C-alpha positions in Angstrom: -15.4 -4.1 13.1 -12.1 -4.5 11.6 -11.5 -2.0 8.2 -9.7 -5.2 6.7 -10.8 -9.2 7.8 -8.7 -12.2 6.0 -9.9 -15.1 6.5 -8.1 -18.7 6.0 -6.2 -17.0 2.8 -4.6 -19.8 0.7 -2.5 -19.4 -2.1 0.0 -21.9 -4.5 2.2 -21.6 -6.9 3.0 -25.0 -8.8 2.4 -26.7 -5.5 4.8 -24.2 -3.5 2.5 -23.1 -0.6 2.6 -19.3 -0.4 0.2 -18.5 2.1 -0.9 -21.3 4.1 -4.3 -20.2 6.1 -3.9 -16.6 6.3 -6.0 -14.7 9.5 -5.3 -11.4 10.4 -7.4 -7.9 10.6 -6.1 -4.4 10.4 -8.5 -1.9 12.6 -9.5 1.7 11.1 -7.0 4.8 12.0 -3.9 3.1 12.8 -0.5 1.9 11.2 -0.1 -1.7 11.1 3.0 -3.3 10.3 3.5 -6.7 8.4 6.8 -8.2 8.9 8.5 -11.6 8.5 11.4 -13.5 7.2 12.0 -13.6 3.3 9.8 -16.0 1.5 6.9 -15.5 4.7 4.2 -14.5 2.0 3.5 -10.9 2.8 3.9 -10.0 -0.9 1.3 -12.3 -1.9 -0.7 -11.6 0.6 -0.6 -8.0 -0.4 -1.0 -9.1 -4.6 -4.5 -12.0 -3.0 -6.1 -8.8 -0.7 -5.9 -6.2 -3.7 -7.1 -8.8 -6.7 -3.6 -8.7 -8.4 -3.7 -12.6 -7.7 -6.7 -14.7 -7.0 -6.8 -16.7 -3.9 -7.1 -20.5 -3.8 -9.4 -20.5 -1.0 -10.4 -18.3 2.1 -11.9 -14.7 2.2 -11.4 -10.7 2.1 -13.7 -8.6 3.5 -13.2 -4.8 3.1 -15.0 -2.2 5.2 -18.0 -5.3 6.0 -17.8 -6.4 2.4 -16.8 -9.5 0.8 -14.5 -8.5 -2.0 -12.4 -11.9 -2.7 -13.6 -12.5 -6.1 -13.5 -8.6 -7.3 -11.1 -7.4 -9.9 -8.0 -5.0 -9.0 -9.7 -1.8 -10.3 -12.9 -2.2 -8.5 -11.1 -2.8 -4.9 -9.2 0.1 -5.5 -12.2 1.8 -6.5 -14.0 0.7 -3.0 -10.8 2.7 -1.1 -8.3 -0.2 -0.5 -5.1 0.6 -2.5 -1.9 -0.9 -2.6 1.8 0.3 -3.6 4.7 -1.5 -5.1 7.9 -2.9 -3.7 9.6 -1.2 -7.0 7.8 1.9 -8.2 5.6 1.4 -11.0 4.4 4.4 -12.8 4.9 5.8 -16.8 8.9 7.2 -16.3 8.4 9.0 -19.5 5.8 11.1 -18.4 5.7 14.0 -15.7 5.3 13.9 -12.2 1.9 15.8 -12.4 1.0 13.3 -15.5 1.9 10.2 -13.4 -0.4 11.9 -10.4 -3.2 12.7 -13.0 -3.5 9.2 -14.4 -4.2 8.1 -11.3 -7.2 10.1 -10.2 -10.7 8.9 -9.8 -13.5 9.7 -12.0 -11.8 10.8 -15.0 -14.1 12.0 -17.5 -11.8 11.2 -20.5 -12.7 7.6 -20.1 -16.0 8.0 -22.0 -15.4 8.8 -25.6 -18.3 11.2 -25.2 -16.9 13.4 -23.3 -13.2 12.9 -24.1 -14.7 14.3 -28.0 -17.4 17.1 -26.5 -15.3 18.4 -23.8 -18.5 19.5 -21.7 -17.9 21.7 -18.8 -18.4 19.0 -16.2 -15.6 17.2 -17.8 -13.6 20.5 -17.9 -14.5 21.1 -14.6 -13.2 17.8 -13.3 -10.0 18.0 -15.4 -9.5 20.8 -13.2 -10.5 19.1 -10.0 -7.9 16.6 -10.7 -5.1 19.1 -11.3 -5.6 20.8 -8.0 -5.5 17.6 -5.9 -2.1 16.5 -7.7 -0.9 19.6 -7.3 -2.0 19.5 -3.3 -0.6 16.1 -3.2 2.5 16.9 -4.7 3.0 19.6 -2.1 2.3 17.4 0.9 5.0 15.0 -0.5 7.4 17.5 -1.4 7.3 17.0 -4.4 6.3 20.2 -6.6 9.6 21.4 -7.2 9.9 18.2 -9.7 6.4 18.2 -10.9 7.4 18.7 -14.4 10.3 16.6 -14.6 10.2 12.8 -15.7 9.4 10.3 -13.2 12.6 8.4 -14.6 14.8 11.3 -13.7 13.9 11.2 -9.8 15.7 10.2 -7.4 14.7 6.4 -5.4 13.3 8.5 -2.7 11.1 10.8 -4.9 10.1 7.9 -6.6 8.8 6.3 -3.4 6.8 9.6 -3.0 5.7 9.5 -6.1 4.1 5.9 -5.5 2.1 7.3 -2.8 0.9 10.2 -4.3 -0.6 8.3 -6.8 -1.9 5.9 -4.6 -3.7 9.4 -3.0 -5.1 10.2 -6.1 -7.1 6.9 -5.8 -9.2 8.6 -2.6 -7.8 5.4 -0.6 -9.5 4.8 3.0 -6.7 1.6 3.3 -3.2 2.0 2.0 -1.3 -1.2 1.5 2.2 -0.4 1.1 5.1 -2.7 0.4 8.3 -1.5 1.7 8.2 2.7 1.2 11.2 3.4 2.5 13.3 0.4 1.1 16.7 1.8 -0.1 15.8 5.3 1.4 18.3 7.3 2.9 17.4 7.7 7.0 16.8 11.4 6.3 14.1 10.8 3.9 12.5 7.4 5.6 12.0 9.8 8.6 10.3 12.0 6.2 8.1 9.1 4.6 6.8 7.8 8.2 5.9 11.9 9.2 3.8 11.5 6.0 2.9 8.7 6.8 1.4 10.0 10.3 -0.5 12.3 9.0 -2.6 10.5 6.4 -3.6 8.6 9.5 -4.3 11.5 11.0 -6.6 12.3 8.1 -8.5 9.3 8.0 -6.4 6.8 6.3 -5.6 3.7 7.6 -2.3 1.8 6.4 -1.0 -1.8 6.6 2.6 -1.6 5.7 5.0 -4.1 4.9 8.7 -2.9 5.9 12.1 -4.9 6.4 13.7 -1.6 8.4 12.8 -2.4 12.1 13.4 1.1 13.3 10.5 2.6 10.7 8.3 -0.3 12.2 9.5 0.5 15.7 8.5 4.3 15.5 5.2 3.9 13.3 3.3 0.2 13.9 1.1 -0.4 16.3 -0.1 -3.3 16.3 2.9 -5.4 14.4 1.9 -8.3 12.6 4.5 -11.3 12.2 4.3 -13.7 9.4 6.1 -16.3 9.2 6.3 -19.8 5.9 3.0 -18.2 5.0 0.9 -18.2 8.2 -0.2 -15.4 10.8 2.7 -16.0 13.5 2.2 -13.5 16.1 0.7 -10.2 16.8 1.5 -7.3 19.3 3.7 -4.2 20.0 7.1 -4.4 18.4 9.0 -4.6 21.7 6.8 -7.7 22.7 7.4 -9.4 19.2 11.3 -8.5 19.6 11.0 -10.3 22.9 9.5 -13.5 21.6 11.1 -16.7 21.3 8.9 -17.9 18.5 9.8 -14.8 16.8 13.4 -14.6 17.0 13.7 -18.3 16.4 11.4 -17.4 12.5 14.2 -14.7 11.8 17.0 -16.4 13.1 16.6 -20.2 13.2 16.4 -22.5 16.1 19.5 -22.6 18.4 21.4 -25.7 18.9 
């Protein structure tokens, strides 16, 4: 059974059809690529899957459960976590503080725990702090833990975006262009981090326009065009497919 299954998903904005009945599935233990020309509907698809935007029709199943009508926070709590193309977070807070905010089962979310500071609450805070430091070390962010998020380089902000998602204890990560605008060396580093995550049991669905990264990391690759699932296969198969070439380059005359 696929870890994620999308069936006949549609979404329109003021009469413009962004998704036109998308069907796709994501298997566990893989980095699945999602590519397509600008306007293909990739980010809209992520928004609908993650609960940020409700679809007009269709269904989304994650780990065997129907999650189509769930709120975004409930979907995240179930282990399906997404990042954004433009890194989010709190620019005036430190890297460590940004990571801590995304930890699960926060004791301070309940007034009684925040006021009384029970031993269980303090223990959970210590656990979250240890997890944040471990994730920062994994992503080579330890030396900037005390820096404000606003002061990070573009590549470091991408890593922090992944780190925040990891704090939510995901089973499936939806990554929206994690290497966009990043230099080639750091793009390769991010790729190695993603391989390591899959080795640790976290699956990945990846939107990316950087085709070298898609070719190196993803199998299978799904192509979207005009709000539909167009093709699926290995990167080499898709690169040689005339239908995919036409979707990207237009019809030859």
